[in-house]
C-alpha positions in Angstrom: 29.3 224.3 35.0 28.5 224.3 31.7 31.7 227.6 31.8 34.1 225.1 33.6 33.9 222.0 31.6 34.6 224.6 28.4 37.9 226.2 30.1 38.6 222.4 30.7 38.4 221.8 27.1 39.9 224.5 26.3 43.2 224.2 28.3 43.0 220.9 26.7 43.0 221.2 22.9 45.0 224.3 23.6 47.9 222.2 25.0 47.7 219.9 22.6 47.5 222.3 19.9 50.9 224.0 21.7 52.8 220.4 21.9 52.3 220.1 17.7 52.2 223.5 16.8 55.5 224.8 18.0 58.5 223.2 16.4 60.2 223.3 20.1 58.2 222.2 23.2 60.2 222.4 26.1 62.2 219.0 27.9 60.8 217.9 30.9 63.1 215.2 32.9 61.6 213.7 36.6 63.9 211.9 38.4 62.0 210.1 41.5 63.8 207.2 43.4 65.3 205.9 40.6 62.2 206.4 38.0 63.1 208.4 35.2 60.0 210.6 33.5 61.4 212.7 30.4 58.6 214.3 28.7 57.7 218.1 26.6 56.2 220.8 28.7 52.7 220.8 27.3 51.9 217.0 28.0 53.5 217.4 31.2 50.9 220.4 32.3 48.2 217.9 30.5 48.9 215.4 32.6 48.7 217.8 36.1 45.3 219.1 34.6 44.2 215.9 34.0 45.3 215.1 37.5 43.4 217.6 38.7 40.5 216.8 36.9 41.6 213.3 38.3 41.2 214.7 42.2 38.0 217.1 41.7 36.2 213.8 40.4 37.1 211.7 43.9 36.1 214.5 45.8 32.9 215.0 44.3 32.0 210.7 44.1 33.0 211.4 48.4 30.4 214.4 49.0 28.0 212.6 46.5 26.1 211.0 49.6 26.0 213.8 51.8 24.8 215.7 49.2 22.1 213.7 48.3 21.1 213.3 51.8 20.6 217.7 52.3 19.0 217.5 49.2 16.6 214.5 50.2 16.6 216.1 53.4 15.1 219.3 52.2 12.9 217.6 49.4 10.9 216.0 53.0 10.6 219.5 54.7 9.2 221.0 51.5 6.7 218.7 51.0 5.9 218.1 55.0 5.9 222.4 54.5 3.2 222.2 51.8 1.6 219.4 53.6 1.0 221.7 56.4 0.4 224.5 54.7 -2.8 223.1 52.4 -3.8 221.1 56.2 -4.1 224.6 57.6 -5.9 226.0 54.6 -8.4 222.8 54.8 -9.2 223.7 58.8 -10.0 227.2 57.7 -12.4 226.0 55.2 -13.7 224.3 57.3 -12.7 220.6 55.8 -11.1 219.3 59.7 -11.0 215.7 58.0 -8.6 216.1 55.4 -7.3 219.1 57.2 -6.1 216.6 59.9 -5.0 214.3 57.4 -2.8 216.6 56.0 -1.3 218.0 58.9 -0.4 214.2 60.7 0.4 212.8 56.8 3.7 215.6 57.3 4.1 215.8 61.0 6.8 213.2 60.7 9.1 215.2 57.9 8.4 218.5 59.5 10.5 221.0 61.4 8.0 221.5 63.4 5.9 218.9 64.3 4.8 219.9 67.5 2.7 222.2 66.1 1.0 220.1 63.1 0.0 217.6 66.5 -1.3 220.4 68.1 -3.5 221.4 65.4 -4.5 218.1 64.3 -5.7 217.6 67.8 -8.1 220.8 67.7 -9.3 219.4 64.6 -10.2 215.9 66.2 -12.2 217.3 68.6 -14.0 219.6 66.3 -15.0 216.3 65.2 -15.9 215.0 68.1 -13.4 212.3 68.8 -11.5 212.5 72.2 -9.5 209.7 72.1 -8.4 210.9 68.4 -7.5 213.9 70.1 -5.5 212.4 73.2 -3.7 210.4 70.7 -2.5 213.3 68.7 -1.2 215.1 71.9 0.0 212.0 73.0 2.2 211.9 69.9 3.5 215.7 70.4 4.7 215.2 73.4 7.1 212.0 72.5 8.4 213.7 69.5 9.0 216.5 71.7 9.6 215.8 75.0 10.7 219.2 76.2 7.4 220.7 75.2 5.7 218.6 77.8 4.3 221.8 79.9 2.7 223.2 76.5 1.4 220.0 75.1 -0.6 219.6 78.7 -2.1 223.2 78.6 -3.2 222.5 75.4 -4.8 219.5 76.4 -6.4 221.2 79.2 -8.2 223.9 76.9 -9.7 221.8 75.3 -10.8 219.6 78.0 -12.3 222.8 79.0 -14.0 223.6 75.8 -15.3 220.1 75.7 -16.8 220.2 79.4 -13.9 217.4 80.6 -13.3 219.7 84.0 -12.0 216.8 86.2 -9.7 215.7 83.3 -8.7 219.7 82.6 -7.9 219.9 86.2 -5.6 216.7 86.2 -3.7 218.4 83.6 -3.5 221.7 85.0 -2.9 220.2 87.8 0.6 218.3 86.5 1.7 221.9 85.0 1.7 223.5 88.3 3.4 220.4 90.1 6.9 221.9 88.4 5.3 225.3 88.2 2.8 226.1 90.7 2.2 230.0 89.3 2.6 229.3 85.5 0.9 231.8 84.2 -1.2 229.9 81.3 -1.9 227.4 83.8 -3.6 229.6 86.1 -5.4 231.8 83.3 -7.1 228.1 82.5 -7.6 227.6 86.6 -9.5 230.2 86.8 -11.7 230.2 83.8 -12.0 226.3 85.4 -13.3 227.4 88.7 -15.6 230.1 87.2 -17.2 227.9 84.7 -18.0 225.2 87.5 -19.2 228.3 90.3 -16.3 227.4 92.6 -16.6 230.7 94.0 -14.6 230.0 96.9 -11.4 229.0 95.2 -11.8 231.3 92.4 -11.9 234.1 95.1 -8.4 232.1 96.7 -6.6 232.8 93.0 -8.0 235.7 92.1 -4.6 237.9 93.8 -2.7 235.3 92.2 -4.4 236.1 89.0 -3.8 239.8 88.8 -0.1 239.6 89.7 0.6 237.3 87.1 -1.2 239.5 84.6 -2.3 236.9 81.9 -5.7 237.4 82.4 -7.5 240.5 80.7 -8.9 243.2 83.2 -12.4 243.2 81.5 -12.2 239.7 82.5 -10.8 239.7 85.9 -13.3 242.6 87.1 -16.1 240.3 85.6 -14.5 237.0 87.5 -14.3 239.2 90.9 -17.7 240.2 90.3 -19.5 237.2 90.0 -17.0 235.5 92.8 -17.6 237.6 95.4 -21.3 238.5 94.5 -22.2 234.9 95.0 -20.2 234.5 98.2 -22.1 237.6 99.4 -25.0 235.7 98.9 -24.8 232.6 99.1 -23.1 231.8 102.2 -25.2 233.9 105.5 -22.2 235.8 107.0 -22.0 237.7 110.3 -20.6 241.0 110.4 -17.1 240.4 110.9 -17.0 237.7 107.7 -18.7 239.7 106.1 -15.9 242.9 106.5 -13.3 240.6 105.9 -14.8 239.1 102.3 -15.6 242.9 101.4 -11.5 243.6 102.3 -10.3 241.1 100.0 -12.4 242.8 96.8 -10.2 245.2 94.8 -11.1 248.8 95.9 -11.7 249.7 92.4 -14.7 247.2 92.3 -16.2 248.3 95.8 -18.8 250.6 94.3 -19.7 247.9 91.5 -23.5 248.4 91.5 -23.8 244.7 91.6 -21.2 243.8 94.7 -23.1 247.0 96.4 -25.9 245.2 96.3 -25.2 242.0 97.7 -23.4 244.0 100.7 -26.4 246.1 101.2 -28.6 243.1 101.7 -26.1 241.0 103.4 -25.6 243.7 105.8 -29.5 243.9 106.1 -29.1 240.1 107.0 -26.9 241.3 109.6 -29.0 243.9 110.9 -26.8 246.6 109.7 -29.9 248.3 107.9 -28.6 251.9 108.4 -25.1 250.9 107.2 -26.7 249.6 104.2 -28.5 252.2 103.7 -24.8 254.5 103.5 -23.5 252.2 100.9 -26.3 252.2 98.3 -26.6 256.2 98.8 -22.5 256.5 98.8 -22.9 254.0 95.2 -25.4 256.0 94.0 -23.4 259.3 93.7 -21.4 257.6 91.4 -23.2 255.2 89.7 -26.9 255.1 89.2 -28.9 251.4 89.5 -32.4 250.4 89.4 -31.4 247.2 91.7 -30.1 249.8 94.2 -33.0 252.0 94.2 -35.4 248.8 94.6 -33.2 247.7 97.5 -33.3 251.5 98.9 -37.2 251.4 98.8 -37.2 248.4 100.6 -35.6 249.5 103.4 -36.9 250.1 107.1 -34.8 253.0 108.6 -34.7 254.3 111.9 -36.1 257.9 110.1 -38.9 256.9 108.0 -39.0 260.5 107.3 -35.6 261.7 106.4 -35.7 258.2 104.6 -38.5 259.9 102.4 -37.5 262.8 101.7 -34.1 261.8 100.4 -35.8 260.0 97.4 -37.6 262.8 96.9 -34.6 264.7 96.1 -33.7 261.6 93.7 -37.2 262.7 92.3 -36.5 266.0 91.3 -33.3 265.1 88.9 -35.2 262.3 87.8 -38.9 262.7 87.8 -39.8 259.9 85.3 -37.8 257.2 86.7 -40.6 254.6 87.4 -38.3 252.6 89.7 -37.2 255.9 91.7 -41.2 256.5 91.9 -41.9 252.8 93.3 -39.6 253.5 95.9 -41.2 256.6 97.3 -44.4 255.0 97.1 -43.2 252.5 99.1 -41.3 254.9 101.8 -44.7 256.8 101.5 -46.7 253.3 102.9 -44.1 253.0 105.5 -44.5 256.8 105.9 -48.8 256.2 106.4 -48.7 259.2 103.6 -51.5 257.0 101.5 -52.3 259.7 98.9 -49.0 260.7 98.2 -48.2 256.6 98.1 -51.2 255.8 95.7 -50.2 258.8 93.2 -46.4 257.8 93.5 -47.3 254.1 92.6 -49.6 255.4 90.0 -47.1 257.8 88.2 -44.5 254.5 88.3 -47.3 252.2 86.7 -48.2 254.8 83.9 -44.6 255.0 82.8 -43.7 251.3 83.3 -45.9 248.9 84.2 -44.5 246.0 86.4 -46.0 243.2 88.2 -44.2 244.3 91.6 -46.1 248.3 91.5 -48.8 246.4 91.1 -49.0 243.8 94.3 -47.6 247.3 96.2 -50.8 249.2 95.0 -53.2 246.3 96.2 -51.7 246.4 99.6 -52.1 250.0 99.5 -55.5 249.4 98.3 -56.1 246.9 100.5 -55.2 248.9 103.9 -57.4 251.9 103.1 -60.5 250.0 102.6 -60.7 249.6 98.7 -60.5 246.0 98.3 -62.6 246.8 94.4 -59.4 248.5 93.7 -56.9 246.3 95.1 -57.8 242.8 93.7 -57.8 244.8 89.9 -54.4 245.9 90.9 -53.3 242.4 92.1 -54.8 240.6 88.9 -52.9 242.8 86.8 -49.9 242.1 88.4 -50.5 238.4 88.2 -51.6 238.6 84.3 -48.4 240.4 83.8 -46.3 237.6 85.8 -48.5 234.9 83.6 -49.9 232.9 86.3 -53.5 234.0 85.2 -55.1 233.7 88.7 -56.6 236.4 91.1 -55.1 236.7 94.8 -57.4 237.2 97.9 -57.5 240.4 98.7 -57.2 240.1 102.5 -55.1 236.7 102.2 -51.5 238.7 101.6 -51.8 241.5 103.9 -51.9 240.0 107.7 -48.7 238.8 107.1 -47.3 242.4 105.5 -44.4 243.2 106.6 -44.1 246.2 108.1 -41.1 247.8 106.1 -42.9 246.8 102.4 -45.7 248.5 101.5 
């Protein structure tokens, strides 16, 4: 700007100097519709220069309002950006009230008011104010109507975190009315069912969640194991229904010990003890599980001798496994091998004392007529459970099932 002004002044001074110094300044005659203008060349040049400057001035005046508006808008955006930055810094530092105030103060001038209001809603919830949270979410939706789904999903997420499950479900249903297979809505819906322990609805949702791929595989597997495990244990199923549920479980989870355990228990309830034994043995080949060993020891197979031999074969590989020794003790009792049963049970207790092992040993001692030893075993087991009371030696023996020691 300064350079341009210097050039203009230099031209004016040069023109005047030329007019005064040169002996012959030239002659210009302009005749326009009866009007005659006579002047020298330097004066004409000066007039043209002044006319040019006048036009430039008019153009600048004409453009001034727009430039002022642009400058004001830029200043507002910069101000909003600074407010948002300071607000996010305050939130990161745990100053929630200040962060919320800064974010909303600059939201009206911001290029991205949606982000400001969503962050302010989170800050309000962290301060325990649901009404203010919902107010910021409404303002976000008013500012960006096209982002209604994003606002509803954020609202559902915050409601889930706050334990407002019915409200979260309503928010998610509004999204799914327009987009039934919206990936994030399905993920939040799955989390909702999981938190509320609604296993059947979650089981129906799991195949769709796997196809959409919006939930980490580890989380999906955890949901699946808990869902199908609870379905298998909470509902008494006949064999056909049990097989139907099992077919719904992804193949890579069917050897998961927790699911194998619940399936084996369900098979036993259906009277399919031999199938339960096969399932347990098949899973134990791939992954060892004490819970499965405990259940295997409680089985009452058609061939007790073969059952005991399998357990003793495992004991050769794991001679100090207390759960396996307890299973061997139970199987020996079922096979009426009293001495072997006592040896297995006492070895198990020496490695890891457990109330259940003491109970089985007490029942064994009572069965072979050693009432005093049985009483001591019961007392030690009860002491470990914290009941602090002894059990009558003869009381549990008459009701003892044939498939338990």
